[in-house]
C-alpha positions as CSV (number, residue, x, y, z in Angstrom):
1,M,-8.1,-12.7,22.2
2,S,-5.7,-14.5,19.6
3,Y,-6.7,-14.4,15.6
4,P,-4.8,-16.4,13.1
5,G,-1.6,-15.1,11.8
6,D,-1.6,-12.3,14.3
7,C,0.9,-13.5,16.7
8,E,2.7,-11.6,19.0
9,C,6.7,-10.7,18.9
10,N,9.1,-8.3,19.4
11,V,10.1,-4.9,17.7
12,S,12.5,-6.7,15.6
13,G,10.6,-8.6,14.5
14,R,7.7,-6.1,13.6
15,L,10.2,-5.0,11.8
16,V,11.4,-7.6,9.7
17,V,7.6,-8.1,8.7
18,L,7.2,-4.4,7.6
19,G,10.1,-4.4,6.3
20,L,9.4,-7.6,4.0
21,G,6.1,-6.4,3.0
22,V,7.3,-3.1,2.0
23,V,9.9,-5.1,-0.3
24,A,6.8,-7.2,-2.0
25,I,5.1,-3.8,-2.7
26,S,7.9,-3.0,-4.0
27,C,7.7,-4.8,-6.9
28,A,4.2,-4.0,-8.1
29,A,5.2,-1.0,-10.5
30,V,7.4,-2.9,-12.3
31,L,5.3,-5.5,-12.5
32,V,2.3,-3.4,-13.8
33,R,4.6,-2.2,-16.5
34,I,4.9,-5.8,-17.7
35,A,1.2,-6.4,-17.6
36,D,0.3,-5.0,-21.1
37,A,-3.7,-4.8,-20.3
38,P,-5.9,-2.1,-19.3
39,P,-5.5,-0.5,-16.0
40,L,-8.8,-2.4,-14.7
41,A,-8.4,-5.5,-15.7
42,V,-4.8,-5.7,-14.0
43,A,-6.2,-4.4,-11.0
44,A,-9.0,-6.7,-11.2
45,F,-7.1,-9.8,-11.9
46,R,-4.9,-8.9,-8.9
47,L,-7.3,-8.4,-6.5
48,L,-9.4,-11.6,-7.6
49,I,-6.3,-13.8,-7.7
50,A,-5.5,-12.9,-4.1
51,S,-8.5,-13.2,-2.8
52,M,-9.4,-16.9,-4.3
53,V,-6.2,-17.4,-2.6
54,L,-7.4,-16.3,0.6
55,L,-10.6,-17.5,1.1
56,P,-9.9,-21.0,1.3
57,F,-8.1,-20.4,4.4
58,G,-10.4,-17.6,5.9
59,V,-13.1,-19.9,5.6
60,T,-11.6,-22.8,7.3
61,R,-9.3,-20.9,9.8
62,A,-11.6,-17.5,10.3
63,R,-15.2,-18.1,9.6
64,R,-16.8,-17.1,12.5
65,E,-14.3,-13.8,12.6
66,I,-15.7,-13.1,8.8
67,V,-19.4,-13.3,10.0
68,W,-18.7,-11.1,12.9
69,L,-17.5,-8.3,10.6
70,L,-19.6,-8.8,7.8
71,R,-22.6,-8.4,10.4
72,N,-20.8,-5.5,13.1
73,E,-18.1,-3.6,10.5
74,W,-19.8,-4.1,7.4
75,K,-20.1,-0.6,6.6
76,L,-16.4,0.0,7.0
77,L,-15.7,-3.2,5.2
78,L,-17.3,-2.0,2.4
79,L,-15.5,1.9,2.3
80,A,-12.5,-0.3,2.7
81,G,-12.9,-2.4,-0.3
82,V,-13.8,0.6,-2.6
83,L,-11.2,2.6,-1.1
84,L,-8.5,0.2,-1.6
85,A,-10.2,-0.8,-5.4
86,L,-10.2,2.8,-6.2
87,H,-6.5,2.9,-5.0
88,F,-5.1,0.1,-7.6
89,A,-7.0,1.5,-10.3
90,L,-5.7,4.9,-10.0
91,W,-2.4,4.2,-9.4
92,I,-2.0,1.2,-12.5
93,A,-3.6,3.7,-14.5
94,S,-1.1,6.7,-13.5
95,L,1.4,4.2,-14.6
96,S,0.3,4.9,-17.8
97,Y,1.0,8.5,-17.9
98,T,4.4,8.7,-16.0
99,T,7.5,6.9,-14.6
100,V,7.8,4.4,-12.2
101,A,9.6,7.0,-9.6
102,S,7.2,9.9,-10.3
103,S,3.9,7.5,-10.1
104,V,5.4,5.3,-6.9
105,V,6.9,9.1,-5.0
106,L,3.3,10.6,-5.7
107,V,1.5,7.3,-3.3
108,T,3.8,7.9,-1.1
109,A,2.1,11.2,-0.2
110,T,0.0,9.1,1.9
111,P,1.5,9.6,5.4
112,L,1.1,13.3,4.9
113,F,-3.2,12.8,4.5
114,V,-2.5,10.0,7.4
115,A,-1.1,11.9,9.9
116,L,-3.4,14.7,9.8
117,A,-6.6,12.3,9.8
118,S,-4.7,10.1,12.7
119,R,-4.6,12.8,14.9
120,L,-7.8,14.2,14.2
121,F,-9.8,11.2,14.0
122,F,-8.0,8.7,16.4
123,K,-5.9,11.0,18.9
124,E,-3.2,9.4,18.2
125,F,0.0,12.3,18.8
126,L,3.0,11.0,17.6
127,R,6.8,12.5,18.5
128,R,8.2,15.4,17.0
129,E,10.9,12.9,16.1
130,T,8.3,11.1,13.3
131,F,7.2,14.4,11.8
132,L,10.8,15.1,10.9
133,G,11.6,12.2,9.7
134,I,8.5,12.0,7.1
135,A,9.3,15.4,6.2
136,I,12.8,14.1,5.6
137,S,11.4,11.3,3.6
138,T,8.9,12.9,1.8
139,F,11.6,15.6,0.5
140,G,13.8,12.7,-0.7
141,A,10.2,11.5,-2.5
142,V,9.7,14.9,-4.0
143,L,13.6,14.5,-5.3
144,I,13.2,11.4,-6.9
145,G,10.2,12.5,-8.5
146,H,11.5,15.6,-10.0
147,A,14.4,13.3,-11.7
148,G,11.9,11.2,-12.9
149,W,9.9,14.0,-14.3
150,Q,12.7,15.4,-16.0
151,V,13.9,12.1,-17.8
152,G,10.5,10.6,-18.6
153,G,8.6,14.3,-18.9
154,A,5.2,12.8,-17.1
155,A,2.3,14.2,-17.6
156,P,0.1,16.3,-15.2
157,S,-2.7,13.7,-15.5
158,G,-0.8,10.7,-14.6
159,N,0.7,12.8,-11.3
160,F,-2.9,14.0,-10.2
161,L,-4.3,10.0,-10.4
162,A,-0.6,8.8,-8.7
163,L,-1.6,11.9,-6.0
164,M,-5.9,10.6,-5.7
165,A,-4.2,7.1,-5.3
166,A,-2.4,8.4,-2.2
167,V,-5.6,9.9,-0.9
168,A,-7.5,6.3,-1.4
169,M,-4.7,4.6,0.0
170,A,-4.6,6.4,3.4
171,G,-8.7,5.9,4.2
172,Y,-8.1,2.5,3.5
173,L,-5.1,2.1,6.0
174,L,-7.1,4.3,8.9
175,I,-10.1,2.0,8.5
176,G,-7.3,-1.4,8.7
177,R,-5.9,0.3,12.1
178,R,-10.1,1.2,13.6
179,I,-11.0,-3.1,12.3
180,R,-7.6,-4.5,13.1
181,R,-7.8,-3.7,16.7
182,T,-10.6,-6.0,17.2
183,G,-10.4,-8.0,13.6
184,G,-8.2,-10.9,13.0
185,L,-6.1,-10.5,9.9
186,L,-6.9,-13.4,7.8
187,A,-10.6,-12.3,8.2
188,Y,-10.3,-8.6,7.8
189,S,-7.8,-9.3,4.6
190,T,-9.5,-11.9,3.2
191,T,-13.1,-9.7,3.2
192,V,-11.4,-6.4,2.4
193,F,-9.7,-8.2,-0.5
194,S,-13.2,-9.6,-1.7
195,V,-14.6,-6.5,-1.7
196,A,-12.2,-4.9,-3.6
197,A,-11.8,-7.9,-6.2
198,V,-15.8,-7.6,-6.8
199,V,-15.8,-3.7,-7.2
200,L,-13.3,-4.1,-10.0
201,V,-14.5,-6.6,-11.4
202,V,-18.0,-4.8,-11.7
203,A,-16.1,-2.0,-12.8
204,V,-14.3,-3.8,-16.1
205,I,-17.8,-5.3,-16.7
206,I,-19.3,-1.8,-17.3
207,T,-16.2,-0.2,-19.2
208,G,-16.1,-3.1,-21.4
209,A,-12.4,-4.0,-20.6
210,S,-11.5,-7.7,-21.3
211,F,-10.4,-10.5,-19.0
212,I,-9.1,-12.4,-21.7
213,G,-7.3,-12.3,-25.3
214,Y,-3.7,-11.0,-23.0
215,T,-0.1,-12.8,-23.5
216,R,1.4,-15.1,-21.3
217,A,3.8,-12.4,-19.5
218,T,0.6,-10.5,-19.0
219,Y,-1.1,-13.0,-17.5
220,G,2.2,-14.0,-15.5
221,A,2.6,-9.8,-14.1
222,M,-0.9,-10.1,-12.6
223,V,-0.5,-13.2,-10.7
224,A,2.6,-12.2,-9.5
225,L,1.5,-9.0,-8.6
226,A,-1.7,-10.8,-6.4
227,L,0.8,-13.5,-4.8
228,V,3.8,-10.6,-3.8
229,P,2.5,-6.8,-3.6
230,Q,-0.8,-8.1,-2.7
231,I,-0.6,-11.2,-0.2
232,M,2.8,-11.2,0.8
233,G,3.0,-7.2,0.9
234,H,-0.7,-5.9,1.6
235,V,-0.9,-8.6,4.2
236,S,2.4,-7.7,6.1
237,L,0.7,-4.0,5.9
238,N,-2.6,-5.2,7.7
239,W,-0.8,-7.3,10.6
240,A,1.6,-3.8,11.2
241,L,-1.7,-2.1,11.7
242,R,-2.8,-4.0,14.5
243,F,0.6,-3.1,16.4
244,L,1.3,-0.3,15.3
245,P,-0.5,3.6,14.7
246,A,-1.2,4.2,10.7
247,T,1.5,6.7,10.6
248,M,4.1,4.6,11.1
249,V,3.2,1.9,8.4
250,T,2.9,4.1,6.1
251,V,6.3,5.8,7.3
252,A,7.5,2.8,6.5
253,V,6.1,2.5,3.0
254,L,8.0,5.3,1.9
255,G,10.7,2.9,1.0
256,E,8.4,1.9,-1.6
257,P,9.9,4.5,-4.0
258,V,13.6,3.2,-3.5
259,G,13.3,-0.2,-4.5
260,A,10.9,0.3,-7.2
261,S,13.4,3.0,-9.0
262,F,15.8,0.2,-8.0
263,L,13.6,-2.6,-9.9
264,A,12.8,-0.2,-12.9
265,W,16.6,0.2,-13.5
266,L,17.3,-3.7,-13.3
267,T,14.3,-4.3,-15.3
268,L,13.3,-1.5,-17.3
269,G,16.2,0.2,-17.8
270,E,15.2,3.5,-16.2
271,A,18.4,4.5,-14.7
272,P,18.7,6.5,-11.3
273,T,20.2,9.5,-12.0
274,G,22.3,11.6,-9.3
275,L,19.6,13.5,-8.4
276,E,17.4,10.1,-7.3
277,I,19.9,8.4,-5.4
278,L,20.2,11.7,-3.3
279,G,16.4,11.0,-3.0
280,A,16.7,7.6,-1.6
281,I,19.2,8.3,0.7
282,L,17.4,10.8,2.5
283,M,14.2,8.7,2.2
284,L,16.0,5.9,3.8
285,L,17.4,8.6,6.5
286,G,14.2,9.8,7.2
287,I,12.3,6.6,7.6
288,A,15.1,5.4,10.2
289,L,14.6,8.6,11.9
290,A,10.7,7.7,12.6
291,F,11.5,4.8,13.9
292,L,14.6,4.7,15.7
293,R,13.8,8.1,17.1
294,G,10.2,8.2,17.0
295,G,9.5,5.3,18.8
296,L,7.2,1.9,17.9
297,A,4.8,2.1,20.3
298,P,1.0,3.5,19.9
299,A,1.1,7.6,20.3
300,R,0.3,9.2,22.9
301,S,-3.0,10.2,24.6
302,R,-3.3,14.3,25.1
303,A,-4.5,13.0,28.6
304,A,-1.0,10.4,29.0
305,A,1.2,13.6,27.2
């Protein structure tokens, strides 16, 4: 059965889509810094605008799929939306306390949680090269984060928020891997983004944050967050979850600190140190090892090993 947006493509095509998604996501940290608004308001605007963009297409092109998902997978959809909302609320809040490099690096702990959970719950057994690539990339991430802590004096509370955001993202991607085996890209992205938007809007109302009174630059940054990192970036990740194990998708996202640090240097003046450059090289090497030697096919079951 084919779904809107779920076109098959070869390995090179999958790498291109996933790579473009990572580039889009890398823009998020800088845009969050530009948006001078409370974290919950920024997160709510991001998901609300993204949902409003997707809803017309979802209703016209994937209405039956959306109804099917709401009837048969509503519990998982609700949990995925809550986890996605929690991820953005925690991660955006972390950027108020720490540097871009430190926050984004800690969020990239996601593959460690996903790899463990994938093996426990989905019986996905990845090759040794994949885990070695994760280890190399994680070490590179630690170097970037360490340099960021030295330069920016990151607060422990900001680091903790970013780490909890990684846990929430891991749960979100694992649920996405489960639903995307049978659910279409447009239907899944539309419903889960909408659920997350509702959760965040309710949170904004409860906490007393405002949706109005911000500068044009802030509103522009929030619109850009919805269009680039959310729709271009996260929809690409959701697309990849149909064809690749969740761990492999998160390994690709390890490239985000490299892009985010580079953009922070260009726009915010947070110049990379030698340690950050070394960390970026190690992260890219780790990603290359995980994909080129670890393989792109879904992990084998124990019986097939």
